[in-house]
KOLKOL-671176 format. One record per residue (C-alpha): residue number from 1; x, y, z; residue in three letters. Coordinates in Angstrom, 3 decimals. Example, Ala and Ser with C-alpha at 12.3 -4.5 7.8 and 13.67 -1.06 7.14 Angstrom:
BEGIN
   nr         X         Y         Z  rest
    1    12.300    -4.500     7.800   ALA
    2    13.670    -1.060     7.140   SER
This chain:
BEGIN
   nr         X         Y         Z  rest
    1   100.261    94.161    71.771   MET
    2    99.022    90.679    71.252   SER
    3    97.004    89.331    68.337   LYS
    4    97.506    85.809    69.595   THR
    5    94.625    85.681    72.076   HIS
    6    91.768    83.572    70.668   LYS
    7    88.278    85.018    70.618   ASN
    8    86.918    82.842    73.381   ASN
    9    86.611    83.196    77.165   PRO
   10    89.677    82.312    79.227   PRO
   11    89.845    78.684    80.296   ALA
   12    88.770    77.828    83.829   ALA
   13    92.179    76.476    84.680   SER
   14    95.141    78.765    85.215   SER
   15    97.633    78.724    82.358   VAL
   16   100.454    79.924    84.594   ILE
   17    99.522    77.449    87.337   ALA
   18    99.450    74.662    84.740   ASP
   19   102.943    75.678    83.648   LEU
   20   104.118    75.488    87.270   LEU
   21   102.733    71.924    87.460   VAL
   22   104.392    71.064    84.154   LYS
   23   107.743    72.385    85.395   GLU
   24   107.413    70.298    88.581   GLY
   25   107.383    73.327    90.905   LEU
   26   104.000    72.364    92.397   ILE
   27   101.956    69.168    92.412   THR
   28    98.503    68.799    90.900   GLN
   29    97.137    68.341    94.434   GLU
   30    98.615    71.686    95.502   GLN
   31    97.174    73.282    92.367   HIS
   32    93.679    71.950    93.144   ASP
   33    93.880    72.919    96.833   TYR
   34    94.922    76.499    95.949   ALA
   35    91.906    76.736    93.619   ARG
   36    89.571    75.611    96.417   ARG
   37    91.077    78.172    98.817   VAL
   38    90.640    80.924    96.219   ARG
   39    87.001    79.931    95.616   ALA
   40    86.214    80.396    99.324   LYS
   41    87.817    83.848    99.608   MET
   42    85.518    86.849   100.073   ARG
   43    87.765    89.119    98.007   THR
   44    88.978    88.046    94.568   SER
   45    92.673    87.204    94.490   MET
   46    94.844    85.893    91.614   PRO
   47    95.492    82.149    91.880   LEU
   48    99.244    82.749    91.638   ILE
   49    99.082    85.078    94.678   ASP
   50    97.162    82.393    96.609   VAL
   51    99.899    79.862    95.813   MET
   52   102.553    82.316    97.008   GLN
   53   100.580    82.981   100.220   GLU
   54   100.400    79.202   100.816   LEU
   55   104.178    78.982   100.348   GLY
   56   103.988    76.624    97.360   TYR
   57   106.032    78.891    95.043   VAL
   58   108.039    82.088    95.213   THR
   59   107.819    85.130    92.967   LYS
   60   111.164    84.102    91.477   GLU
   61   109.750    80.656    90.581   ASP
   62   106.847    82.289    88.737   VAL
   63   109.090    84.737    86.876   THR
   64   111.521    81.992    85.783   ALA
   65   108.644    79.812    84.549   THR
   66   107.089    82.686    82.598   LEU
   67   110.363    83.534    80.908   ARG
   68   110.971    79.901    79.992   LYS
   69   107.509    79.500    78.433   ASN
   70   107.070    82.910    76.791   THR
   71   105.596    81.704    73.499   LEU
   72   102.837    79.619    75.084   SER
   73   101.306    82.581    76.946   LEU
   74    98.260    84.593    75.897   ARG
   75    98.387    88.194    77.011   ILE
   76    94.800    88.428    78.307   GLY
   77    94.987    85.371    80.562   ASP
   78    98.455    86.457    81.613   PHE
   79    97.205    89.869    82.876   LEU
   80    94.163    88.334    84.596   VAL
   81    96.184    85.706    86.432   GLU
   82    98.708    88.264    87.641   LEU
   83    95.888    90.498    88.955   GLY
   84    96.350    93.433    86.574   TYR
   85    93.072    92.826    84.720   LEU
   86    89.672    91.603    85.852   ARG
   87    88.210    88.576    84.096   GLU
   88    85.027    90.548    83.306   ALA
   89    87.109    93.245    81.613   ASP
   90    88.961    90.617    79.586   LEU
   91    85.669    89.137    78.368   LEU
   92    84.489    92.613    77.340   THR
   93    87.752    93.283    75.485   ALA
   94    87.525    89.901    73.693   LEU
   95    83.965    90.670    72.657   SER
   96    85.025    94.064    71.280   LEU
   97    87.933    92.450    69.433   GLN
   98    85.566    89.905    67.849   LYS
   99    83.161    92.614    66.626   SER
  100    85.937    94.937    65.449   SER
  101    86.120    95.225    61.677   GLU
  102    89.638    96.645    61.865   GLU
  103    91.083    93.488    63.423   GLY
  104    92.421    95.379    66.443   LYS
  105    94.956    93.769    68.729   MET
  106    93.664    92.757    72.135   LEU
  107    96.356    94.767    73.915   GLY
  108    95.291    97.933    72.068   ASP
  109    91.673    97.400    73.113   ILE
  110    92.648    96.804    76.769   ILE
  111    94.630   100.065    76.807   VAL
  112    92.029   102.110    74.886   GLU
  113    89.260   100.970    77.235   MET
  114    91.330   102.212    80.165   GLY
  115    91.647    98.798    81.822   TYR
  116    95.432    99.208    82.109   ILE
  117    97.882   101.979    81.304   ASP
  118   100.100   101.317    78.267   GLU
  119   103.287   101.943    80.200   ARG
  120   102.119    99.649    83.007   LYS
  121   101.242    97.032    80.370   PHE
  122   104.788    97.207    79.015   ASN
  123   106.357    97.253    82.481   GLU
  124   104.487    94.063    83.442   VAL
  125   105.692    92.264    80.330   LEU
  126   109.225    93.561    80.846   SER
  127   109.456    92.539    84.488   TYR
  128   107.724    89.185    84.257   GLN
  129   109.130    87.995    80.921   LEU
  130   112.596    89.463    81.027   GLY
  131   112.262    91.696    77.949   PHE
  132   114.074    95.017    78.399   PRO
  133   111.852    98.122    78.380   LEU
  134   113.179   100.424    75.644   ILE
  135   112.304   104.123    75.728   ASP
  136   112.734   104.982    72.044   LEU
  137   112.226   108.673    72.678   GLU
  138   115.624   108.906    74.342   PHE
  139   117.634   106.296    72.450   ARG
  140   119.935   106.683    69.479   LYS
  141   118.782   104.246    66.805   LEU
  142   121.209   102.647    64.351   ASP
  143   119.755   103.882    61.073   ARG
  144   121.815   101.379    59.078   ARG
  145   119.553    98.618    60.398   LEU
  146   116.536   100.249    58.739   PHE
  147   118.207    99.582    55.394   ALA
  148   117.528    95.828    55.942   LYS
  149   113.774    96.290    56.362   ALA
  150   111.308    98.532    54.577   SER
  151   109.632   101.190    56.674   TYR
  152   106.283    99.746    55.666   GLU
  153   107.250    96.318    57.048   THR
  154   108.347    97.844    60.355   CYS
  155   105.116    99.850    60.523   ARG
  156   102.927    96.874    59.634   GLN
  157   104.486    94.591    62.261   HIS
  158   105.172    97.341    64.817   LEU
  159   108.855    96.860    65.528   PHE
  160   111.916    99.093    65.226   ALA
  161   115.571    97.986    65.129   PRO
  162   117.548    99.796    67.807   VAL
  163   121.189    98.636    67.740   SER
  164   123.549    95.842    66.754   ALA
  165   126.345    94.690    69.052   GLU
  166   128.471    91.532    68.893   ASP
  167   126.150    90.040    66.302   GLY
  168   123.027    90.595    68.455   VAL
  169   120.377    92.957    67.081   VAL
  170   118.147    94.661    69.651   THR
  171   114.633    95.154    68.288   VAL
  172   111.852    97.094    70.051   ALA
  173   108.449    95.426    69.656   PHE
  174   105.044    96.858    70.500   ALA
  175   104.067    93.222    71.204   ASP
  176   106.997    90.857    71.849   PRO
  177   104.557    87.977    72.486   LEU
  178   103.330    88.046    68.871   ASP
  179   105.113    85.026    67.403   GLU
  180   104.490    85.990    63.755   LYS
  181   105.975    89.449    64.298   THR
  182   109.093    87.975    65.885   ARG
  183   109.473    85.538    63.001   GLU
  184   109.378    88.441    60.522   VAL
  185   112.057    90.301    62.488   ALA
  186   114.237    87.177    62.636   MET
  187   113.996    86.677    58.849   ARG
  188   115.190    90.255    58.367   ILE
  189   117.832    90.658    61.084   PHE
  190   118.833    87.034    61.690   GLY
  191   118.005    84.525    64.386   ASP
  192   120.158    86.259    66.987   ASN
  193   117.834    89.115    68.041   ILE
  194   117.206    90.560    71.483   GLN
  195   113.499    91.505    71.786   PRO
  196   112.614    94.600    73.763   GLY
  197   109.331    96.320    74.612   ILE
  198   108.205    99.813    73.659   SER
  199   104.862   101.509    73.216   SER
  200   103.076   101.444    69.875   LYS
  201   103.235   105.237    69.674   ARG
  202   106.985   105.302    70.340   ALA
  203   107.658   102.611    67.695   VAL
  204   105.654   104.467    65.029   LEU
  205   107.342   107.782    65.941   THR
  206   110.807   106.194    65.651   ALA
  207   109.972   104.701    62.236   ILE
  208   108.598   108.033    60.984   ALA
  209   111.699   109.867    62.185   SER
  210   114.014   107.366    60.487   ALA
  211   111.983   107.634    57.287   GLU
  212   112.439   111.393    57.234   LYS
  213   116.195   110.884    57.333   GLY
  214   116.692   112.165    60.874   GLY
  215   118.031   110.168    63.773   ASN
  216   115.010   108.922    65.728   ALA
  217   116.806   109.503    68.928   GLU
  218   119.272   112.164    68.606   GLU
  219   118.744   114.061    71.818   THR
  220   120.110   117.563    71.292   PRO
  221   122.673   118.559    73.856   THR
  222   122.906   122.308    73.334   ASP
  223   121.786   124.781    76.004   ASP
  224   118.443   125.560    74.402   SER
  225   117.421   121.882    74.391   SER
  226   118.329   121.498    78.069   VAL
  227   116.303   124.616    78.840   VAL
  228   113.423   123.122    76.865   GLY
  229   113.597   119.794    78.738   ILE
  230   113.554   121.553    82.127   ILE
  231   110.721   123.914    81.157   ASN
  232   108.664   121.009    79.842   LYS
  233   109.369   118.999    82.991   LEU
  234   108.242   121.815    85.291   LEU
  235   105.102   122.502    83.249   ASN
  236   104.217   118.784    83.267   GLU
  237   104.709   118.701    87.043   ALA
  238   102.260   121.613    87.407   ILE
  239    99.759   119.945    85.061   THR
  240    99.908   116.705    87.066   ASN
  241    99.703   118.521    90.451   ASN
  242   102.999   116.984    91.510   ALA
  243   104.431   118.061    94.865   SER
  244   108.027   116.997    94.116   ASP
  245   110.235   116.180    91.126   ILE
  246   113.021   113.607    91.618   HIS
  247   115.839   113.569    89.034   ILE
  248   117.964   110.536    89.899   GLU
  249   121.149   109.333    88.170   PRO
  250   121.256   105.529    87.978   LEU
  251   123.963   103.287    86.598   LYS
  252   122.778   103.482    82.987   ASP
  253   120.131   106.234    82.826   ARG
  254   118.654   109.337    84.393   LEU
  255   115.296   108.582    86.003   ARG
  256   112.657   111.272    86.563   VAL
  257   109.794   110.643    88.978   ARG
  258   106.921   112.834    90.186   PHE
  259   105.389   112.604    93.648   ARG
  260   101.657   112.485    92.992   LEU
  261    99.201   112.274    95.889   ASP
  262   102.133   111.451    98.164   GLY
  263   103.434   108.534    96.073   VAL
  264   106.418   108.573    93.698   LEU
  265   105.408   107.682    90.129   MET
  266   107.748   107.118    87.137   PRO
  267   107.525   109.983    84.631   HIS
  268   110.298   109.528    82.086   LEU
  269   113.881   108.411    81.597   GLU
  270   116.696   110.430    80.018   LEU
  271   120.187   109.514    78.789   PRO
  272   122.763   109.646    81.567   LEU
  273   124.885   111.985    79.411   GLU
  274   122.344   114.770    79.989   LEU
  275   122.837   114.724    83.776   ALA
  276   125.704   117.264    84.012   PRO
  277   123.936   119.736    81.711   GLN
  278   120.615   119.468    83.548   LEU
  279   122.383   119.858    86.887   SER
  280   124.319   122.924    85.723   SER
  281   121.220   124.565    84.297   ARG
  282   119.214   123.994    87.506   LEU
  283   122.125   125.325    89.606   LYS
  284   122.174   128.512    87.543   VAL
  285   118.427   128.890    88.049   MET
  286   118.757   128.169    91.807   ALA
  287   121.781   130.500    92.222   GLN
  288   123.897   127.598    93.464   ALA
  289   127.605   127.010    92.764   ASP
  290   127.837   125.290    89.355   ILE
  291   131.530   124.484    89.875   ALA
  292   130.854   122.513    93.083   GLU
  293   130.061   118.868    92.315   LYS
  294   131.422   117.197    95.450   ARG
  295   129.196   118.723    98.129   ARG
  296   125.457   118.905    98.761   HIS
  297   123.762   122.206    97.945   GLN
  298   120.360   123.910    98.288   ASP
  299   118.690   126.685    96.355   GLY
  300   115.437   128.363    95.309   ARG
  301   113.958   128.841    91.833   ILE
  302   111.156   131.168    90.755   LEU
  303   109.870   129.644    87.525   PHE
  304   107.581   131.667    85.269   GLU
  305   105.218   129.227    83.582   SER
  306   103.947   130.661    80.320   ARG
  307   101.827   127.551    79.824   VAL
  308    99.894   128.021    83.074   HIS
  309   100.236   131.776    83.428   GLY
  310   101.712   132.099    86.931   PHE
  311   104.995   131.908    88.817   ASN
  312   106.049   128.721    90.565   LEU
  313   108.358   128.794    93.574   ASP
  314   110.617   125.745    93.905   LEU
  315   112.954   124.607    96.644   ARG
  316   115.879   122.665    95.133   VAL
  317   118.241   120.170    96.759   SER
  318   121.388   118.799    95.080   PHE
  319   122.599   115.585    96.731   PHE
  320   125.840   113.794    95.827   ILE
  321   125.480   110.062    95.042   THR
  322   127.868   107.465    93.632   ILE
  323   126.386   107.962    90.139   PHE
  324   126.224   111.757    90.242   GLY
  325   124.005   114.494    91.639   GLU
  326   120.448   113.589    92.600   LYS
  327   118.182   116.625    92.326   ILE
  328   114.873   117.022    94.156   VAL
  329   112.616   119.990    93.449   LEU
  330   109.782   120.766    95.896   ARG
  331   106.973   122.742    94.261   LEU
  332   105.702   125.592    96.435   LEU
  333   102.755   126.898    94.452   ASN
  334   101.768   130.290    95.829   LYS
  335    98.792   130.372    93.468   LYS
  336    97.176   127.470    95.295   GLU
  337    94.114   128.492    97.282   ALA
  338    94.185   128.161   101.056   ILE
  339    91.518   125.843   102.415   LEU
  340    88.778   127.155   104.646   ASP
  341    89.172   125.621   108.102   VAL
  342    85.682   124.154   107.648   GLN
  343    86.943   122.174   104.634   LEU
  344    90.196   120.646   105.910   ILE
  345    88.513   117.284   106.500   GLY
  346    87.769   117.261   110.236   MET
  347    84.589   115.496   111.308   ALA
  348    81.809   117.921   112.415   PRO
  349    82.111   117.516   116.194   ARG
  350    85.907   117.373   116.136   MET
  351    85.996   120.597   114.094   LEU
  352    83.550   122.263   116.471   SER
  353    85.725   121.352   119.492   ARG
  354    88.870   122.533   117.682   TYR
  355    87.411   125.949   116.841   ILE
  356    85.773   126.550   120.214   GLU
  357    88.452   125.114   122.526   ASP
  358    91.576   126.033   120.535   ALA
  359    91.290   128.619   117.746   LEU
  360    88.848   130.862   119.628   ASP
  361    90.878   130.920   122.850   THR
  362    92.600   134.293   123.511   PRO
  363    96.109   132.861   124.038   SER
  364    98.141   129.678   124.190   GLY
  365   100.100   127.340   121.932   VAL
  366    98.311   125.398   119.186   ILE
  367   100.464   122.629   117.746   ILE
  368    99.919   120.726   114.477   ILE
  369   102.045   117.621   114.274   THR
  370   102.842   114.832   111.844   GLY
  371   105.643   113.553   109.600   PRO
  372   106.926   115.349   106.489   THR
  373   104.297   115.497   103.764   GLY
  374   101.307   115.020   106.069   SER
  375    99.642   118.345   105.210   GLY
  376   100.628   120.232   108.376   LYS
  377   101.305   123.493   106.525   THR
  378    97.935   123.431   104.737   SER
  379    96.130   122.941   108.068   THR
  380    98.267   125.619   109.733   LEU
  381    97.366   128.206   107.123   TYR
  382    93.691   127.344   107.108   SER
  383    93.808   128.199   110.837   CYS
  384    95.734   131.413   110.130   VAL
  385    93.159   132.371   107.488   SER
  386    90.373   131.776   110.042   TYR
  387    92.126   134.088   112.557   LEU
  388    92.969   136.761   109.948   ASN
  389    90.720   139.726   110.850   LYS
  390    91.080   143.494   110.607   LEU
  391    91.541   143.868   114.367   ASP
  392    94.204   141.134   114.625   THR
  393    97.968   141.441   114.039   SER
  394    99.500   138.216   112.717   ILE
  395   103.227   137.754   112.096   ILE
  396   105.067   134.650   110.873   THR
  397   108.561   133.168   110.738   ALA
  398   108.784   130.488   108.036   GLU
  399   111.437   128.540   106.194   ASP
  400   110.256   129.103   103.505   PRO
  401   106.972   130.999   103.048   VAL
  402   104.816   128.438   101.236   GLU
  403   101.478   130.294   101.098   TYR
  404   101.056   134.031   100.720   VAL
  405    98.095   135.436   102.706   ILE
  406    96.919   138.988   102.250   ASP
  407    96.818   141.008   105.460   GLY
  408    99.486   139.257   107.535   ILE
  409   103.231   139.900   107.929   SER
  410   105.208   136.916   106.665   GLN
  411   108.973   136.538   107.070   CYS
  412   110.972   133.997   105.057   SER
  413   114.169   132.802   106.737   ILE
  414   117.337   133.450   104.697   ASN
  415   120.483   132.365   106.512   THR
  416   122.722   133.559   103.631   LYS
  417   122.023   137.172   104.550   ILE
  418   121.789   136.656   108.309   GLY
  419   117.996   136.404   108.623   VAL
  420   118.146   133.362   110.894   THR
  421   115.346   131.688   112.819   PHE
  422   116.815   132.762   116.156   GLU
  423   117.236   136.402   115.107   GLU
  424   113.709   136.528   113.672   THR
  425   112.121   135.083   116.831   LEU
  426   113.827   137.724   118.974   ARG
  427   112.320   140.515   116.865   HIS
  428   108.834   139.054   116.435   ILE
  429   107.698   139.828   119.989   VAL
  430   108.683   143.492   119.493   ARG
  431   106.213   143.800   116.594   GLN
  432   103.131   143.882   118.884   ASP
  433   101.554   140.732   117.437   PRO
  434    98.292   139.113   118.549   ASP
  435    99.061   135.859   116.775   VAL
  436   102.542   134.442   116.163   ILE
  437   103.030   131.704   113.562   VAL
  438   106.217   129.661   113.749   LEU
  439   106.691   127.439   110.706   GLY
  440   108.165   124.723   112.898   GLU
  441   109.436   124.072   116.408   ILE
  442   112.888   122.800   115.574   ARG
  443   114.910   123.120   118.774   ASP
  444   114.862   124.158   122.437   ASN
  445   115.149   127.847   121.539   PHE
  446   112.047   127.884   119.311   SER
  447   110.113   125.745   121.834   ALA
  448   110.977   128.111   124.694   GLU
  449   110.099   131.140   122.532   THR
  450   106.672   129.685   121.757   ALA
  451   106.025   128.944   125.451   ILE
  452   107.213   132.408   126.604   GLN
  453   105.078   134.133   123.953   ALA
  454   102.023   132.219   125.140   ALA
  455   102.770   133.131   128.771   LEU
  456   102.750   136.827   127.820   THR
  457    99.268   136.551   126.289   GLY
  458    99.981   135.727   122.643   HIS
  459    98.362   133.035   120.573   LYS
  460   101.035   130.838   118.960   VAL
  461   100.471   128.445   116.050   LEU
  462   103.237   126.063   115.048   THR
  463   104.076   122.606   113.663   THR
  464   106.033   119.676   115.040   PHE
  465   107.348   116.345   113.745   HIS
  466   105.911   113.595   115.966   THR
  467   103.958   110.358   115.553   GLU
  468   100.733   111.421   117.291   ASP
  469    99.241   114.135   119.503   SER
  470   100.536   112.713   122.797   ILE
  471   103.975   112.460   121.171   GLY
  472   103.927   116.245   120.723   GLY
  473   103.675   116.725   124.496   LEU
  474   106.405   114.141   125.175   LEU
  475   108.705   115.857   122.670   ARG
  476   108.309   119.152   124.546   LEU
  477   109.170   117.356   127.784   MET
  478   112.271   115.892   126.117   ASN
  479   113.275   119.449   125.219   MET
  480   113.369   120.107   128.974   HIS
  481   110.252   122.294   128.992   ILE
  482   108.759   122.086   132.472   GLU
  483   105.477   120.181   132.713   THR
  484   103.739   123.070   134.513   PHE
  485   104.662   125.357   131.549   LEU
  486   103.298   122.840   129.028   ILE
  487   100.035   122.356   130.937   SER
  488    99.520   126.098   131.363   SER
  489   100.319   127.204   127.784   THR
  490    99.520   124.417   125.299   VAL
  491    95.798   124.433   124.476   VAL
  492    95.658   121.731   121.790   SER
  493    97.727   119.322   119.712   VAL
  494    96.449   118.109   116.342   VAL
  495    98.110   115.067   114.764   ALA
  496    97.382   114.366   111.115   GLN
  497    98.193   112.222   108.092   ARG
  498    97.230   112.362   104.422   LEU
  499    95.593   109.304   102.870   LEU
  500    94.794   108.858    99.203   ARG
  501    91.134   109.134    98.220   LEU
  502    89.565   106.209    96.387   VAL
  503    88.993   107.260    92.767   CYS
  504    85.283   107.987    92.227   ASN
  505    85.499   106.957    88.572   SER
  506    86.561   103.371    89.280   CYS
  507    85.809   102.831    92.984   GLY
  508    84.053    99.540    93.725   GLU
  509    82.592    97.944    96.873   PRO
  510    85.277    96.083    98.799   TYR
  511    85.132    93.406   101.473   THR
  512    88.198    93.276   103.757   PRO
  513    90.079    89.988   103.856   THR
  514    90.118    87.913   107.077   PRO
  515    93.673    89.090   107.680   GLN
  516    92.574    92.743   107.312   GLU
  517    89.671    92.216   109.739   PHE
  518    92.194    90.793   112.201   LYS
  519    94.530    93.769   111.793   ARG
  520    91.626    96.188   112.168   LEU
  521    90.624    94.505   115.419   GLY
  522    87.031    93.823   114.380   PHE
  523    84.881    90.832   113.520   ALA
  524    83.042    91.131   110.164   PRO
  525    79.643    91.561   111.866   LYS
  526    80.973    94.532   113.883   GLU
  527    81.496    96.483   110.642   LEU
  528    78.116    95.693   109.136   ALA
  529    76.795    98.649   107.153   GLY
  530    80.261   100.037   106.357   ALA
  531    80.660   101.056   102.715   ASN
  532    84.275   100.099   102.075   PHE
  533    85.584   100.806    98.576   ARG
  534    88.680   100.081    96.497   MET
  535    89.672   101.665    93.174   GLY
  536    90.152    99.300    90.236   ARG
  537    92.312   101.752    88.281   GLY
  538    91.334   103.903    85.297   CYS
  539    92.562   106.758    83.113   LYS
  540    91.269   109.395    85.549   ASP
  541    93.509   108.132    88.368   CYS
  542    96.492   107.077    86.219   ARG
  543    95.529   103.445    86.903   PHE
  544    96.386   103.667    90.603   THR
  545    92.835   103.429    91.981   GLY
  546    93.377   106.676    93.906   TYR
  547    92.804   110.325    93.053   LYS
  548    93.395   113.189    95.474   GLY
  549    94.052   113.047    99.201   ARG
  550    92.188   113.657   102.430   VAL
  551    93.521   114.353   105.914   ALA
  552    92.797   112.201   108.971   VAL
  553    93.089   113.857   112.371   PHE
  554    93.636   113.213   116.052   GLU
  555    92.671   116.137   118.281   LEU
  556    94.006   116.447   121.824   LEU
  557    92.398   119.255   123.829   ILE
  558    94.223   120.020   127.076   LEU
  559    91.275   120.235   129.453   ASN
  560    91.752   120.163   133.218   GLU
  561    91.941   116.336   133.620   PRO
  562    94.588   116.133   130.857   VAL
  563    96.567   119.028   132.347   LYS
  564    96.521   117.318   135.749   GLN
  565    97.755   114.065   134.178   ALA
  566   100.668   115.968   132.568   ILE
  567   101.553   117.650   135.861   LEU
  568   101.563   114.229   137.534   ASN
  569   103.887   112.840   134.807   ASN
  570   101.380   110.169   133.796   LYS
  571   102.303   107.707   131.031   ALA
  572   101.229   108.549   127.463   SER
  573    98.703   105.679   127.460   ALA
  574    97.064   107.117   130.579   GLU
  575    96.928   110.642   129.094   ILE
  576    95.336   109.195   125.939   ARG
  577    92.742   107.278   127.980   ARG
  578    91.812   110.370   129.998   ILE
  579    91.507   112.444   126.830   SER
  580    89.260   109.836   125.186   MET
  581    86.999   109.740   128.221   GLU
  582    86.804   113.465   128.973   THR
  583    87.202   115.334   125.665   SER
  584    86.084   112.798   123.064   GLY
  585    89.497   112.291   121.467   MET
  586    89.496   109.962   118.441   VAL
  587    92.809   108.400   117.370   THR
  588    94.282   108.703   113.881   LEU
  589    93.500   105.040   113.225   PHE
  590    89.878   105.464   114.313   GLU
  591    89.363   108.581   112.183   ASP
  592    90.865   106.737   109.204   GLY
  593    88.558   103.778   109.849   LEU
  594    85.502   106.071   109.883   VAL
  595    86.563   107.632   106.571   LYS
  596    87.169   104.157   105.106   ALA
  597    83.696   103.044   106.232   ALA
  598    82.278   105.988   104.255   ARG
  599    84.165   104.840   101.154   GLY
  600    86.551   107.801   101.090   LEU
  601    89.799   105.897   101.657   VAL
  602    90.786   102.253   101.319   SER
  603    91.308    99.761   104.132   ILE
  604    94.891    98.883   102.994   PRO
  605    95.831   102.595   103.230   GLU
  606    94.443   102.828   106.781   VAL
  607    96.303    99.700   107.913   ILE
  608    99.562   100.656   106.230   ARG
  609    99.806   104.384   107.007   ASP
  610    98.163   104.987   110.396   LEU
  611    99.592   104.067   113.819   PRO
  612    97.428   101.573   115.702   ARG
  613    98.231   102.223   119.352   ILE
  614    95.130   100.727   120.992   ALA
  615    92.182    98.600   119.814   PRO
  616    89.647   100.849   118.022   PRO
  617    86.209   101.438   119.480   ARG
  618    83.035   100.228   117.702   PRO
  619    82.219   102.056   114.480   LEU
  620    78.809   103.173   115.778   SER
  621    80.422   104.809   118.821   GLU
  622    83.021   106.586   116.660   LEU
  623    80.287   107.961   114.382   ASN
  624    78.463   109.273   117.447   ARG
  625    81.575   110.948   118.892   ILE
  626    82.541   112.538   115.566   LEU
  627    79.023   113.462   114.484   GLY
  628    79.390   111.635   111.170   THR
  629    76.683   109.812   109.274   GLN
  630    77.124   106.009   109.294   PRO
C-alpha cells in the first residue's frame, strides 16, 4: 500500500479528471462545467461519476486512462475520486501518517482505520489499473525465484515472486503503485515483470513459508485436507450468518461466495483442480450419486459443528455447468430462534389488524407471499408460534422442515421414500387438526386442498410466490379456483420483502438526489422531517454500509367491500383502491418509504427492491395509518 502520497491535503482539482483532459478525452470547458454541477449537488458525488452522468466519458475511457498513467497516481486521491473514500477520511489518514513515528504506509492506515476493507482496496486497484489480483494462499509459488532475492528484501519491500513464464516474472506486490518497490523488483528479476496485487498479510505469509523451506502454496489434495476445507467453509458460513454458500467453477478458478443479508459476497477462491474432490466429498455427505457428473442432483447434509456446538441442516444442489458442477448449499439452522409475531417488523396498527382480523379468526386461509428469500418462512412460523397453544392441534407439511417448534406435528416431504406432498395432504385432514400449515401452495391440488380445509372449518397458513398481495388472489384465480370460494375462505394476504438495515456504526444523514425524489414521487418539501440515512461502510458491516435485514409488509384484509370486488371480478387496481380506503392497506413501497424515513433502510434499497404500483401517499398520512412515530 502506497508510501507515495505526500503529507498534504489533496489538491482541489481532480487528478483523474486532469488526466482525461491531458489525454484529450474531455475539454477543459467540460471539466469546469462538471465541477460546477458537482458543487451544486445536494449529495456528494465523485467528479468522475458526474462526468459519466453528463455523457462526457465512459467507464472504459476512465479505466484506460488510469492504466496508461499508473505511475502518476496517488492512492489517496485515487480512492477519493472514485468514491471509495471520503475526503475527510483521507485528511485524517494523512494526518495520522504524518504523526506516525513508524513511517506507516497510507494504505495501511486507511485499512486499519476501517475506511475501506483490504480486499476491496486490492480489488479496486486490480479492476481500475489492470493489475491481476493474486490470492497467494491458493497459488503454487516458484521457490527458485526466491533464490534471486533475499527474504529480508522481499519482506522489506512487501513483494513475493510467484512464477516465471516465457521470460515474464509475475510478482505479487502489497502496493503495486509504489515506484521504488517496483524498481527494486525489476533490478532483481529483470525489467520484464508482471505486477500483481495481494494483501500485505498474504505476502508476508508466503515469504515466511518459503523461508521455512515449504512451498508457500502447496494445497494438499488428500481426503483429510478436502474435509478440512469443507468443515472450515461451513463453520465460517455459520460465523458470518450466511444463508447460502455458492461454490462456482470458473474458467481458471473455483470461486466461493456467501449470501450475507440477501447479497452475494466474495469469500475466497480455490484452485480449479480441487473442484472434483470437493464435489465428491459433498456428494458423499449429501448421500448423492458420486459417479453421476452429467446430471443435476439434490441432497441434504446434517453437519455437526464442533466450533459452534450444534448441528446444521443444509440443502444441497449440484448443477452441471460448462466448467463443471456448481454447488449451492442452503443453510437451514434449526438452532435459530423463531421471532415473536410482535417482532417481525410490522407497524403497530398493521400488526394489530393482522392479529385481530386474520390470526385470531376461527377459520380461513392466511397467505404469506413474496419471492424466494423474502422471509416468508420466518413470518409463517412466527404466526404458527403465536397460534401454538395447549388446546390447539397444529400439523404441517413442509419441504423441508426449516424450523423445529415444540408442540406441533411437523412432516418433512421425502419423495425418495414416497412421502409426497399430495399423499401428505390427503392424510393431514384425517389427523383432526385445528391449524394446517402448508409450506407452499405449489399447484392446483395444494390450492384446492387449502380451500377445502378452510371450508370445513380449519385455519390454514401457507406461502405463495407472487409480486404483491393482490397478485396472490389473481394467482388463485389463474389456478381456476372459483371467485366465490376465494372470497369466502381467504381472510388475509400478506406480501413482504427483506431490505438491508443501514449499519448503525457508520450510518450518516442522507439527502436523496433530485432523481431519487422524482422516482419516489415526492417534492423535497413533502418529505421534510424525514431522517434518511446511508451507511458509509465500516468493519462492523464488512464495508457494505448495511448490517442485518428488516421486513417490509403489505397487508390485504378481505373485508366485505374487498370480497364483493372479487366476486364482481374487479381489476387488481380497483381491489387495491378499495382495500386502501376501507381497511387501511399500505403498499410495500409505502411501508419501505416509512422505514426509510425513520433511518432504518436506505432510499436506494427502497427504489431498487420494492414494486411501485401507484404514487405513494404523503408521509404524514402513512404514519397516521400505520401508527408509527414520524
